[in-house]
N, C-alpha and C positions, 0 to 999 in steps of 0.2 A: 696658746694660752687658753684657759677654760673661761666660760662666761660667768660672771658673778654680778649681783646686784650691789651698787654702792649704797652704803650707810652713811646718812647725814650724821655727822657728829657735832653735838652742839654742847656749849657749856650750860650749866644750870642757870645762869643769870642771863642767858641770851638765847632764847628758844628761836629757831628758824623755821619758817613755813615753806620756803623753797630753797632748793639749792642753788649755791653761788658758784662763780667761776673759781673762787678759791677752793671750795669744797671738792669741785671736779678736779682740780689739780691734784689736791690732796688724795683723793681717791685713786688717780693714776699712780702717784708716788708710792702709795700702799700696796697697789697690786706689784709694781716693779720691785719694791723691797721685799714682798712676801715670797716672789720668785727667787731672789738672792738667798733668802733664808732657807728655802726649800731645797735648792740646788746650789749650795755654796762652791766657790772655787776650791781647788784641791788644797790640802793642808791648812784649812781653816778651822777653828774650834767653834763655830756657830752651833752645831749640833749639841755641843757639850753644856751650853748655857741653859739655865732652867727655863721652862716654858713661859712662866709669867714675865721673867725679865725679857725674853725675846719679843712677847706681845707689847710689853712697855716700850722696849727700844723701837719697835716697828711704829708704833704711835707717835714717837718723838721724830723718828727720821721722815715719816710721811707728813708731818706737819711743818718740817723745817723749810724755810724759804730758799 
């Protein structure tokens, strides 16, 4: 797995100065799902999805508890 820098995502109404445990877990989930999207199992249609939809789906999957 390649090294990347985690981005702290925040909502406009709640600005964060430091990363929280929840942010760290979200970053790990995002990296996991990003790998799944880049190397999907056989016979899946992930690569057929529009790029913007894949990024939106990636955001929702990484934030899910």
